[in-house]
C-alpha positions as a printed NumPy array, in Angstrom:
array([[ 21.597, 102.253,  95.012],
       [ 21.388,  98.647,  93.132],
       [ 20.313,  96.52 ,  96.045],
       [ 18.855,  92.854,  96.235],
       [ 16.035,  94.559,  97.837],
       [ 15.738,  96.989,  94.85 ],
       [ 15.72 ,  94.119,  92.726],
       [ 13.546,  92.848,  93.776],
       [ 10.624,  95.782,  94.16 ],
       [ 11.713,  96.579,  90.706],
       [ 10.841,  92.675,  89.119],
       [  7.348,  92.831,  90.757],
       [  6.705,  96.313,  89.691],
       [  7.338,  94.835,  86.593],
       [  5.328,  91.778,  86.665],
       [  2.674,  94.155,  87.967],
       [  2.523,  96.476,  85.154],
       [  2.905,  93.711,  82.571],
       [ -0.036,  92.314,  84.072],
       [ -2.743,  94.824,  84.534],
       [ -1.974,  95.098,  80.309],
       [ -2.295,  91.318,  80.245],
       [ -5.428,  92.072,  81.937],
       [ -6.759,  94.996,  80.165],
       [ -5.927,  93.125,  76.515],
       [ -7.748,  89.645,  78.2  ],
       [-11.116,  91.658,  79.203],
       [-11.149,  92.677,  75.494],
       [-10.474,  89.097,  73.773],
       [-13.37 ,  87.935,  76.6  ],
       [-15.775,  90.521,  74.547],
       [-16.457,  87.875,  72.131],
       [-18.276,  84.358,  71.649],
       [-17.881,  81.893,  74.163],
       [-16.072,  79.226,  73.344],
       [-15.314,  76.003,  74.643],
       [-11.829,  75.206,  75.808],
       [ -9.875,  73.108,  77.408],
       [ -8.099,  74.962,  79.792],
       [ -5.923,  72.893,  81.912],
       [ -5.049,  70.94 ,  78.795],
       [ -4.507,  73.609,  76.91 ],
       [ -2.068,  75.298,  79.418],
       [ -0.23 ,  71.985,  79.931],
       [  0.443,  71.635,  76.231],
       [  1.227,  75.016,  75.395],
       [  4.991,  74.306,  75.777],
       [  5.312,  71.726,  73.354],
       [  2.524,  73.844,  70.537],
       [  5.628,  76.471,  71.359],
       [  8.878,  73.986,  71.237],
       [  7.654,  71.927,  68.688],
       [  5.27 ,  73.192,  66.363],
       [  5.992,  76.859,  66.305],
       [  9.178,  76.154,  66.182],
       [  8.641,  74.313,  63.16 ],
       [  7.512,  77.069,  61.359],
       [  9.729,  79.509,  62.445],
       [ 12.557,  77.337,  61.467],
       [ 11.449,  77.427,  57.596],
       [ 13.623,  80.648,  57.548],
       [ 16.925,  79.705,  59.222],
       [ 18.257,  83.708,  60.645],
       [ 15.062,  83.857,  61.827],
       [ 15.044,  80.815,  63.973],
       [ 18.878,  81.709,  65.304],
       [ 17.921,  85.233,  65.989],
       [ 14.504,  84.476,  68.428],
       [ 16.18 ,  81.433,  70.361],
       [ 19.085,  83.651,  71.244],
       [ 16.948,  86.621,  71.627],
       [ 13.237,  85.643,  73.441],
       [ 15.131,  82.657,  75.052],
       [ 18.252,  84.6  ,  76.38 ],
       [ 15.019,  86.484,  77.916],
       [ 13.189,  84.362,  79.142],
       [ 16.388,  82.589,  80.983],
       [ 17.064,  86.142,  82.118],
       [ 13.857,  86.948,  83.952],
       [ 13.764,  83.577,  85.491],
       [ 16.833,  83.869,  86.556],
       [ 16.691,  87.362,  88.079],
       [ 13.345,  86.008,  90.466],
       [ 15.9  ,  83.162,  91.3  ],
       [ 18.257,  84.913,  91.956],
       [ 16.035,  87.954,  94.153],
       [ 13.142,  86.93 ,  95.226],
       [ 13.754,  83.39 ,  95.922],
       [ 17.078,  84.947,  97.35 ],
       [ 19.35 ,  81.571,  95.833],
       [ 22.565,  82.598,  96.031],
       [ 23.923,  79.431,  93.92 ],
       [ 27.504,  80.597,  92.406],
       [ 25.937,  79.337,  89.222],
       [ 22.997,  80.891,  88.983],
       [ 24.612,  84.079,  88.761],
       [ 27.651,  82.505,  85.548],
       [ 24.066,  81.162,  84.203],
       [ 22.641,  84.787,  84.288],
       [ 25.716,  85.954,  82.486],
       [ 26.063,  83.313,  80.016],
       [ 22.253,  83.804,  79.218],
       [ 22.901,  87.703,  78.869],
       [ 25.57 ,  87.01 ,  76.151],
       [ 23.293,  84.726,  74.646],
       [ 20.469,  87.26 ,  74.571],
       [ 23.073,  89.703,  73.039],
       [ 24.758,  87.49 ,  70.771],
       [ 20.544,  87.603,  69.285],
       [ 20.258,  91.191,  69.615],
       [ 23.08 ,  91.277,  66.9  ],
       [ 20.784,  89.491,  64.834],
       [ 18.338,  92.278,  64.894],
       [ 19.237,  95.512,  64.667],
       [ 20.693,  94.334,  61.314],
       [ 17.284,  92.979,  60.81 ],
       [ 15.903,  95.738,  62.126],
       [ 18.633,  98.542,  60.096],
       [ 17.261,  97.802,  56.345],
       [ 13.37 ,  95.905,  57.166],
       [ 12.422,  94.229,  54.186],
       [  8.577,  95.271,  52.531],
       [  7.132,  92.704,  54.814],
       [  8.175,  93.982,  58.036],
       [  5.983,  96.126,  60.142],
       [  8.194,  99.386,  61.518],
       [  6.616, 101.529,  64.195],
       [  7.369, 100.475,  67.741],
       [  9.191,  97.283,  66.432],
       [ 12.244,  99.691,  65.026],
       [ 12.484, 101.125,  68.573],
       [ 12.171,  97.362,  70.273],
       [ 16.127,  96.756,  69.32 ],
       [ 17.275,  99.542,  71.243],
       [ 14.191,  98.917,  73.921],
       [ 16.338,  95.181,  74.335],
       [ 20.292,  96.944,  73.926],
       [ 19.113,  99.255,  77.04 ],
       [ 17.763,  96.421,  78.98 ],
       [ 20.805,  93.916,  78.263],
       [ 23.447,  96.392,  78.87 ],
       [ 22.09 ,  97.452,  82.394],
       [ 21.861,  93.506,  82.81 ],
       [ 24.869,  92.361,  81.596],
       [ 26.673,  94.592,  84.155],
       [ 24.392,  93.679,  87.031],
       [ 25.789,  89.772,  86.005],
       [ 29.163,  91.301,  85.81 ],
       [ 29.412,  92.228,  89.538],
       [ 27.377,  89.338,  90.517],
       [ 29.478,  86.681,  88.966],
       [ 32.392,  88.986,  90.995],
       [ 30.699,  88.793,  93.919],
       [ 29.144,  92.079,  94.278],
       [ 25.275,  91.628,  95.158],
       [ 25.386,  95.767,  95.955],
       [ 26.587,  98.315,  93.55 ],
       [ 26.747, 101.938,  95.228],
       [ 27.339, 105.497,  94.364],
       [ 26.709, 106.689,  90.683],
       [ 27.608, 103.889,  88.997],
       [ 24.694, 102.06 ,  91.549],
       [ 22.541, 104.378,  90.985],
       [ 22.956, 104.774,  87.076],
       [ 22.826, 100.332,  86.929],
       [ 19.041, 101.029,  88.586],
       [ 18.202, 103.729,  86.039],
       [ 19.286, 101.563,  83.287],
       [ 17.48 ,  98.824,  84.641],
       [ 14.447, 100.49 ,  85.784],
       [ 14.018, 102.262,  82.655],
       [ 14.457,  98.631,  80.171],
       [ 12.276,  97.358,  82.349],
       [  9.569,  99.739,  82.515],
       [  9.886,  99.967,  78.248],
       [  9.247,  96.085,  78.583],
       [  6.266,  96.008,  80.701],
       [  4.357,  98.646,  78.52 ],
       [  5.278,  97.003,  75.136],
       [  2.639,  94.374,  76.59 ],
       [ -0.27 ,  96.482,  77.234],
       [ -0.876,  96.267,  72.787],
       [  3.147,  97.451,  71.711],
       [  5.589,  94.747,  70.286],
       [  5.824,  92.549,  72.524],
       [  2.365,  92.047,  73.201],
       [  2.391,  88.489,  71.245],
       [  4.743,  87.206,  73.869],
       [  1.667,  86.534,  76.713],
       [ -0.83 ,  86.361,  73.509],
       [  0.68 ,  84.025,  71.556],
       [  1.202,  81.622,  74.576],
       [ -2.437,  81.89 ,  75.232],
       [ -3.241,  81.457,  71.756],
       [ -1.299,  78.697,  71.354],
       [ -3.009,  77.261,  74.837],
       [ -6.656,  78.147,  73.572],
       [ -6.659,  77.646,  69.625],
       [ -9.889,  77.223,  67.731],
       [ -8.453,  74.396,  66.315],
       [ -6.27 ,  72.268,  69.302],
       [ -6.254,  69.656,  66.759],
       [ -3.727,  70.863,  64.811],
       [ -0.955,  69.937,  67.252],
       [ -2.181,  66.32 ,  67.441],
       [  1.006,  65.441,  65.153],
       [ -1.511,  63.3  ,  63.49 ],
       [ -4.611,  65.177,  62.7  ],
       [ -4.515,  67.652,  60.162],
       [ -7.327,  69.832,  60.552],
       [ -8.402,  72.575,  57.523],
       [-12.248,  71.6  ,  57.398],
       [-14.49 ,  74.865,  58.231],
       [-16.919,  74.38 ,  60.984],
       [-20.59 ,  74.225,  60.284],
       [-22.171,  77.211,  61.216],
       [-25.879,  77.064,  63.13 ],
       [-28.382,  78.056,  60.897],
       [-30.738,  79.076,  63.442],
       [-28.133,  81.118,  65.375],
       [-29.602,  84.941,  65.9  ],
       [-26.447,  86.276,  64.002],
       [-25.165,  84.391,  60.777],
       [-21.086,  85.01 ,  60.876],
       [-19.198,  87.196,  61.504],
       [-21.051,  90.749,  61.437],
       [-18.725,  93.066,  64.272],
       [-15.523,  91.911,  65.499],
       [-16.775,  90.817,  68.857],
       [-19.07 ,  88.282,  66.785],
       [-16.126,  85.97 ,  66.515],
       [-14.913,  83.23 ,  69.797],
       [-13.092,  84.998,  72.22 ],
       [-10.521,  82.466,  71.147],
       [-10.406,  83.577,  67.845],
       [ -9.623,  87.394,  69.028],
       [ -6.784,  86.328,  71.373],
       [ -5.623,  84.568,  67.716],
       [ -5.513,  88.082,  66.174],
       [ -3.777,  89.628,  69.191],
       [ -0.84 ,  87.222,  68.61 ],
       [  0.274,  88.429,  65.732],
       [  4.074,  89.377,  65.469],
       [  3.786,  91.143,  61.898],
       [  6.329,  89.351,  60.709],
       [  5.063,  89.419,  57.089],
       [  5.359,  85.661,  56.006],
       [  1.902,  85.522,  55.14 ],
       [  1.5  ,  88.425,  53.682],
       [  4.893,  87.452,  51.421],
       [  2.677,  84.436,  50.33 ],
       [ -0.283,  85.4  ,  49.264],
       [ -0.967,  85.137,  45.797],
       [ -3.941,  87.44 ,  46.077],
       [ -1.216,  90.058,  47.699],
       [  1.12 ,  89.115,  45.134],
       [ -1.056,  89.535,  42.119],
       [ -2.263,  93.774,  43.364],
       [ -5.527,  92.628,  44.947],
       [ -6.551,  94.374,  47.928],
       [ -5.834,  91.983,  50.336],
       [ -3.344,  91.323,  52.303],
       [ -3.703,  89.286,  55.574],
       [ -1.811,  90.717,  57.947],
       [ -3.176,  93.681,  57.594],
       [ -6.709,  91.538,  57.259],
       [ -5.432,  90.57 ,  60.718],
       [ -4.591,  94.053,  62.557],
       [ -7.532,  95.542,  61.489],
       [ -9.475,  93.208,  63.69 ],
       [ -7.368,  93.666,  66.01 ],
       [ -7.728,  97.764,  65.733],
       [-11.473,  96.99 ,  65.292],
       [-11.869,  94.851,  69.162],
       [ -9.445,  97.103,  70.879],
       [-11.184,  99.946,  69.853],
       [ -7.684, 102.111,  69.24 ],
       [ -9.676, 104.513,  66.31 ],
       [ -8.871, 104.424,  62.491],
       [ -5.623, 102.573,  61.612],
       [ -3.515, 105.978,  60.898],
       [ -0.892, 104.052,  63.442],
       [ -0.026, 100.516,  61.242],
       [  3.471, 100.891,  60.309],
       [  3.364,  97.943,  57.753],
       [  2.621,  97.218,  54.394],
       [ -1.464,  97.85 ,  53.662],
       [ -4.128,  96.393,  51.206],
       [ -3.139,  97.096,  47.857],
       [ -4.921, 100.259,  46.302],
       [ -5.395, 100.768,  50.108],
       [ -3.869, 103.87 ,  51.712],
       [ -4.161, 103.625,  55.769],
       [ -5.857, 106.077,  57.582],
       [ -9.217, 105.203,  55.747],
       [ -9.88 , 101.526,  57.831],
       [-11.814, 102.877,  61.71 ],
       [-14.122, 100.573,  63.615],
       [-15.394,  99.237,  67.241],
       [-16.257,  96.079,  68.849],
       [-19.756,  96.439,  68.373],
       [-19.126,  98.424,  64.836],
       [-19.996,  96.387,  61.455],
       [-16.621,  94.964,  60.354],
       [-17.686,  95.25 ,  56.107],
       [-17.325,  98.22 ,  55.131],
       [-15.628, 100.554,  57.423],
       [-12.812,  98.402,  58.841],
       [-12.355,  95.802,  55.931],
       [-13.448,  96.997,  52.327],
       [-15.816,  94.098,  50.859],
       [-13.384,  93.451,  47.834],
       [-10.787,  92.179,  50.419],
       [-12.39 ,  89.57 ,  51.206],
       [-13.826,  88.097,  48.366],
       [-10.28 ,  88.028,  47.243],
       [ -9.046,  85.402,  49.01 ],
       [ -8.647,  82.476,  47.625],
       [ -8.692,  80.016,  50.23 ],
       [ -5.551,  78.733,  49.098],
       [ -4.364,  78.883,  53.419],
       [ -0.77 ,  79.498,  52.305],
       [ -1.387,  82.568,  55.15 ],
       [ -1.82 ,  79.667,  57.675],
       [  1.   ,  76.988,  56.573],
       [  3.76 ,  80.137,  57.198],
       [  2.192,  81.963,  60.536],
       [  4.58 ,  80.978,  62.911],
       [  1.44 ,  82.235,  65.758],
       [ -0.802,  79.616,  64.122],
       [ -3.317,  82.036,  63.313],
       [ -6.048,  81.163,  61.563],
       [ -6.972,  83.967,  59.059],
       [ -8.934,  81.755,  56.473],
       [-11.338,  80.563,  59.235],
       [-11.779,  85.209,  60.014],
       [-12.593,  85.728,  55.975],
       [-15.342,  82.706,  55.818],
       [-17.174,  83.69 ,  59.33 ],
       [-16.905,  87.542,  57.295],
       [-18.015,  86.069,  54.207],
       [-21.183,  84.223,  55.311],
       [-22.702,  87.416,  57.111],
       [-22.159,  89.276,  53.651],
       [-24.187,  86.369,  52.121],
       [-26.116,  84.855,  54.292],
       [-27.909,  88.042,  56.411],
       [-26.823,  90.813,  54.058],
       [-27.113,  89.013,  50.27 ],
       [-24.287,  91.522,  49.897],
       [-22.437,  88.381,  47.591],
       [-20.858,  89.718,  44.378],
       [-22.517,  89.941,  41.252],
       [-21.379,  87.161,  39.252],
       [-20.938,  85.192,  42.612],
       [-24.997,  85.439,  43.544],
       [-26.098,  83.743,  39.879],
       [-23.696,  81.362,  40.571],
       [-25.736,  80.651,  43.7  ],
       [-28.654,  80.971,  42.049],
       [-27.274,  77.885,  39.614],
       [-26.82 ,  75.994,  42.256],
       [-29.657,  76.16 ,  43.922],
       [-31.589,  75.522,  40.817],
       [-30.046,  72.804,  39.293],
       [-27.502,  71.294,  42.116],
       [-24.585,  71.973,  39.988],
       [-22.343,  75.49 ,  39.835],
       [-23.05 ,  75.742,  35.813],
       [-26.597,  75.412,  35.307],
       [-26.74 ,  72.209,  33.371],
       [-29.052,  69.228,  33.289],
       [-27.819,  66.663,  35.448],
       [-28.419,  64.594,  32.988],
       [-24.885,  66.381,  30.895],
       [-22.936,  65.133,  33.527],
       [-22.329,  61.467,  32.118],
       [-24.03 ,  62.555,  28.607],
       [-20.779,  63.244,  26.827],
       [-19.543,  59.478,  28.068],
       [-21.995,  57.431,  26.058],
       [-19.262,  55.825,  24.28 ],
       [-17.389,  54.997,  27.857],
       [-20.223,  52.431,  29.146],
       [-20.079,  53.844,  32.438],
       [-22.125,  51.722,  35.284],
       [-24.317,  53.329,  37.145],
       [-24.385,  52.801,  41.157],
       [-29.186,  52.64 ,  41.103],
       [-28.396,  50.139,  38.633],
       [-25.552,  47.72 ,  40.214],
       [-25.983,  48.895,  43.801],
       [-23.03 ,  48.501,  44.827],
       [-19.314,  48.751,  43.991],
       [-15.558,  48.595,  45.003],
       [-15.053,  52.099,  44.389],
       [-17.549,  55.075,  43.724],
       [-16.284,  57.226,  41.22 ],
       [-17.237,  61.107,  42.111],
       [-16.86 ,  63.171,  39.241],
       [-17.7  ,  66.653,  39.816],
       [-18.873,  69.971,  38.52 ],
       [-15.944,  69.345,  36.304],
       [-17.523,  66.594,  34.788],
       [-19.477,  69.688,  32.661],
       [-16.162,  71.177,  31.436],
       [-14.89 ,  69.349,  27.931],
       [-11.609,  70.16 ,  29.039],
       [-11.809,  67.862,  31.932],
       [-13.36 ,  65.329,  30.513],
       [-10.595,  64.325,  28.985],
       [ -9.314,  64.075,  32.35 ],
       [-12.108,  61.744,  33.374],
       [-11.869,  59.594,  29.992],
       [ -7.932,  59.027,  31.077],
       [ -8.966,  57.714,  34.68 ],
       [-11.431,  55.438,  33.31 ],
       [ -9.01 ,  54.375,  30.904],
       [ -6.373,  53.829,  33.319],
       [ -9.179,  52.233,  36.156],
       [ -9.867,  49.68 ,  33.609],
       [ -6.48 ,  48.779,  32.988],
       [ -5.794,  48.061,  36.76 ],
       [ -9.366,  45.941,  36.876],
       [-10.781,  48.516,  39.288],
       [-14.83 ,  47.571,  39.584],
       [-16.18 ,  50.579,  39.796],
       [-19.697,  53.027,  39.3  ],
       [-20.694,  56.603,  38.829],
       [-24.083,  57.815,  40.741],
       [-24.228,  59.969,  37.012],
       [-27.583,  62.445,  37.146],
       [-27.862,  61.701,  40.834],
       [-24.399,  63.215,  41.969],
       [-24.921,  66.223,  43.638],
       [-22.343,  69.709,  43.122],
       [-19.996,  68.861,  46.507],
       [-21.233,  71.599,  48.422],
       [-17.183,  73.522,  48.244],
       [-17.947,  76.236,  46.268],
       [-20.553,  77.425,  47.991],
       [-19.384,  76.79 ,  51.307],
       [-16.259,  78.978,  50.22 ],
       [-18.611,  81.75 ,  49.076],
       [-20.057,  82.26 ,  52.812],
       [-23.629,  80.459,  51.226],
       [-23.256,  77.797,  54.441],
       [-26.975,  76.893,  54.034],
       [-26.512,  75.442,  50.386],
       [-24.015,  73.762,  51.42 ],
       [-24.975,  71.417,  53.977],
       [-28.691,  71.311,  52.292],
       [-26.202,  70.006,  49.194],
       [-24.579,  67.456,  51.649],
       [-27.311,  66.322,  53.406],
       [-29.185,  65.045,  50.106],
       [-25.395,  63.781,  48.828],
       [-25.313,  61.687,  51.791],
       [-28.814,  60.867,  51.25 ],
       [-28.054,  59.374,  47.97 ],
       [-24.543,  57.654,  49.425],
       [-26.68 ,  56.147,  52.058],
       [-28.4  ,  54.124,  49.49 ],
       [-25.659,  52.106,  48.   ],
       [-22.546,  49.946,  49.247],
       [-18.487,  50.839,  48.109],
       [-15.524,  50.792,  49.881],
       [-14.002,  54.122,  49.152],
       [-14.912,  57.426,  46.467],
       [-12.505,  58.368,  44.438],
       [-12.514,  61.529,  43.029],
       [ -9.592,  63.649,  40.554],
       [-11.121,  67.236,  41.799],
       [ -9.601,  68.282,  45.127],
       [-12.184,  70.627,  46.236],
       [-14.869,  67.54 ,  46.021],
       [-12.302,  65.49 ,  47.729],
       [-11.512,  67.745,  50.942],
       [-15.113,  68.306,  51.558],
       [-16.683,  64.519,  51.379],
       [-13.172,  63.509,  53.284],
       [-13.44 ,  66.137,  55.943],
       [-16.44 ,  68.307,  55.907],
       [-19.427,  65.442,  55.155],
       [-18.292,  64.268,  58.893],
       [-18.84 ,  66.607,  60.57 ],
       [-22.886,  66.398,  59.113],
       [-22.787,  62.555,  59.48 ],
       [-21.223,  61.306,  56.803],
       [-18.052,  59.169,  57.418],
       [-16.283,  57.715,  54.273],
       [-12.956,  56.254,  52.587],
       [-12.202,  59.366,  50.003],
       [ -8.932,  58.925,  48.07 ],
       [ -7.743,  61.527,  44.998],
       [ -7.198,  60.391,  42.196],
       [ -3.771,  60.293,  42.39 ],
       [ -3.392,  58.724,  45.693],
       [ -5.541,  55.592,  44.137],
       [ -3.531,  55.257,  41.19 ],
       [ -0.134,  55.476,  43.04 ],
       [ -1.794,  52.589,  45.143],
       [ -2.513,  50.343,  41.639],
       [  0.964,  51.117,  41.07 ],
       [  2.58 ,  49.748,  43.671],
       [  0.465,  46.496,  43.808],
       [  1.358,  46.117,  40.22 ],
       [ -1.785,  46.472,  39.515],
       [ -1.396,  49.253,  37.15 ],
       [  1.444,  49.171,  34.976],
       [  2.88 ,  52.141,  33.021],
       [  5.802,  52.315,  30.573],
       [  8.382,  55.052,  30.634],
       [  7.111,  57.923,  28.527],
       [  8.61 ,  58.411,  25.04 ],
       [  8.317,  62.333,  25.601],
       [ 11.302,  63.712,  26.914],
       [  9.928,  67.462,  27.776],
       [ 10.979,  68.317,  31.143],
       [  7.456,  68.218,  33.281],
       [  6.864,  70.125,  36.586],
       [  3.95 ,  69.463,  39.233],
       [  1.547,  71.875,  40.193],
       [  0.275,  71.089,  43.643],
       [ -3.594,  71.988,  44.1  ],
       [ -4.227,  74.077,  47.847],
       [ -6.845,  71.294,  48.834],
       [ -4.635,  68.441,  48.165],
       [ -0.842,  69.668,  49.114],
       [ -2.029,  72.365,  52.282],
       [ -5.156,  71.058,  53.356],
       [ -4.412,  67.436,  52.91 ],
       [ -1.131,  66.804,  52.683],
       [ -1.457,  65.04 ,  49.458],
       [  2.131,  66.162,  47.847],
       [  4.198,  62.47 ,  47.539],
       [  1.695,  60.423,  45.339],
       [  1.377,  62.437,  41.552],
       [  5.595,  62.723,  41.818],
       [  5.567,  58.841,  42.738],
       [  3.332,  58.396,  39.628],
       [  5.165,  60.854,  37.539],
       [  8.05 ,  58.944,  38.847],
       [  7.063,  56.153,  37.205],
       [  6.6  ,  57.513,  33.873],
       [ 10.497,  58.74 ,  34.139],
       [  9.812,  61.833,  32.652],
       [ 12.536,  65.04 ,  33.603],
       [ 10.33 ,  66.425,  36.701],
       [ 11.466,  70.359,  37.   ],
       [  9.943,  71.599,  41.002],
       [  9.191,  74.424,  40.577],
       [ 10.319,  77.492,  43.075],
       [  7.588,  77.521,  45.056],
       [  6.079,  73.757,  45.226],
       [  4.801,  70.841,  48.08 ],
       [  2.919,  72.543,  50.735],
       [  4.216,  75.907,  49.588],
       [  3.121,  76.006,  46.312],
       [  1.726,  79.109,  44.731],
       [ -2.303,  78.933,  44.361],
       [ -3.634,  78.686,  40.945],
       [ -6.283,  81.52 ,  41.504],
       [ -9.013,  79.454,  41.502],
       [ -9.989,  78.616,  44.752],
       [-12.561,  80.159,  47.485],
       [-14.726,  81.5  ,  44.136],
       [-11.547,  83.985,  43.545],
       [-12.808,  82.888,  39.941],
       [-15.895,  84.305,  39.904],
       [-15.968,  87.007,  42.346],
       [-13.043,  88.305,  40.051],
       [-11.641,  91.005,  42.204],
       [ -9.54 ,  92.906,  39.458],
       [ -5.789,  93.033,  40.909],
       [ -2.245,  94.142,  38.47 ],
       [ -1.923,  90.591,  37.59 ],
       [ -3.255,  87.591,  37.194],
       [ -1.978,  84.606,  39.58 ],
       [ -2.688,  81.413,  36.809],
       [ -0.195,  83.94 ,  34.866],
       [  2.215,  84.452,  38.049],
       [  2.046,  79.885,  38.531],
       [  2.633,  80.05 ,  34.773],
       [  5.315,  81.66 ,  35.028],
       [  6.833,  80.003,  38.048],
       [  6.475,  77.017,  35.539],
       [  8.773,  78.749,  33.007],
       [ 11.364,  79.816,  35.465],
       [ 11.508,  76.153,  36.221],
       [ 12.172,  74.998,  32.851],
       [  8.98 ,  73.459,  32.201],
       [  7.663,  72.65 ,  28.757],
       [  4.973,  70.28 ,  30.576],
       [  2.877,  71.375,  33.642],
       [  1.133,  68.552,  35.526],
       [ -1.835,  68.875,  37.35 ],
       [ -4.415,  67.085,  39.578],
       [ -7.005,  69.517,  39.712],
       [-10.19 ,  70.146,  37.241],
       [-10.196,  74.351,  38.548],
       [ -6.169,  74.086,  38.405],
       [ -6.722,  72.993,  34.528],
       [ -8.821,  75.516,  33.58 ],
       [ -7.217,  78.361,  35.354],
       [ -3.459,  77.916,  33.873],
       [ -5.19 ,  76.93 ,  30.653],
       [ -7.038,  80.44 ,  30.458],
       [ -2.768,  81.376,  30.377],
       [ -2.974,  83.646,  27.282],
       [  0.448,  83.616,  24.945],
       [  2.872,  80.872,  24.65 ],
       [  3.188,  78.633,  27.564],
       [  3.919,  75.338,  28.88 ],
       [  1.669,  72.535,  27.894],
       [ -1.496,  71.869,  30.728],
       [ -1.868,  67.953,  31.061],
       [ -3.484,  66.326,  33.914],
       [ -1.038,  63.452,  36.204],
       [ -3.729,  61.013,  35.001],
       [ -3.372,  61.936,  31.123],
       [  0.028,  61.464,  31.045],
       [ -0.508,  58.233,  32.625],
       [ -3.102,  57.046,  30.266],
       [ -1.038,  57.514,  27.47 ],
       [  2.11 ,  55.13 ,  28.955],
       [ -0.56 ,  52.378,  30.253],
       [ -0.015,  49.033,  29.675],
       [ -3.274,  47.226,  28.865]])
């Protein structure tokens, strides 16, 4: 028989079972390292973070967004109304009607969910997620019948109908509660807590983009993450929030190239490691390419590499942050990968062979190519560049970067010199005093080399007076602007496209319409677009040229990586395809005959594509041909 007291007890028992499951997960998370969190502020901010920040990501797939709003929103409303009606004994007729409306809302979403799961795309995990629609439909049937009886004024349902109704509700509630223990619904509470106690709460400020790596304490007893419990506890919580939707998998350039990295599988590997669930045979999503499920196993205190995560999986990452940008649960995949790389490099010396040589050259010569520091500007003797050590101050300090040692990138820099002079900019360079910014060392896990280079660069910069640092290298731009402040370096830093766009708006840089009518596609560098949000300035400059702009299918903040970031060009993990080849194919598909770039690494990677292809030109080179002097 279905009575108010029976339903009330069913709600209490369901909540208790779910609470036990939540407590078990909480104990697993708390085995991680301490993390400073704003307990009260985080919980208060969580609803807005869910409704605004998470919804913004989910809404990039409108059909999926509608489905989640109806199913999750309907179920949340149903549970709240059941509490009001049966536990608080509120008998208003509109509460009963609201319950029926919420059930209908949930049913509408379930139709979409069933359709989505009938023939799920490859990026969706299966297993318990395939069973979830049946569980929710069973519960919705019982709730729908209950709501109808309530609307008709019947609080009790007797006989065989009442018994069947209670059995349906009990079975559905039991399945719902157990699914939160470690099944497909654990993200419902893990995700909410992850949003409240996120490792990067500044991501939700609406003003500050948080992409800088956080400094590592080099005096710590353990460097980086060797074991699952070496991650901070709220990182473990974040891993458990993964709903296995596969959006990261869809956007990962390494996965698309057939390299042994699937960011979704990586997060599930880490969940496997800290939750003590044996091996990965129960994983039902796409594996790391070339690695069959069942080979990975781990434990909270066991080394992650190589039993739980293969080293080549970590070294395949380009650190492009496409996975982070696409994740609806706001998980920080790249931070986790860099934490594990730091341990491999600093504690084990297990960096790939080519990277070992590059890091040694960095230590010996302060640049990644092992070049004589004087060679940074020897090639520009005809440019009569002013050196900061001679002039002591300038409006603009032009940071050349290690691309200055590359003959192809030198063409870009010559074009930039021409543009700055045409605009009457007072600029100077450091010359041989300039050291590598440390980005490459840091992404390869060598935090010690990064901090050494950064501190010495800060000492050099401290000798001179300037208003702004301008650089054509997005990696140097990101390091100087976002990562040096943690070590005491606070500067105004701009990428050359943003600075030139400002000059053009002010009328100081006059650009004539280009006479080249070939269509252009602009390739967004990851460290300029996704990392720093700058997608408008390069396009504004191309617009000033009047060139026909053909956007690639993946552009702006969702651009595909060139394959050169994160040291990937050095670690050179093999795959079925090359990432720059795929990016050039994107340009061909857009109908481009010129690919405009704004990054030395992108220039080198895309020009390395063999065979007929669009011409690769830096935005500065295109502007220099049309500047009015």
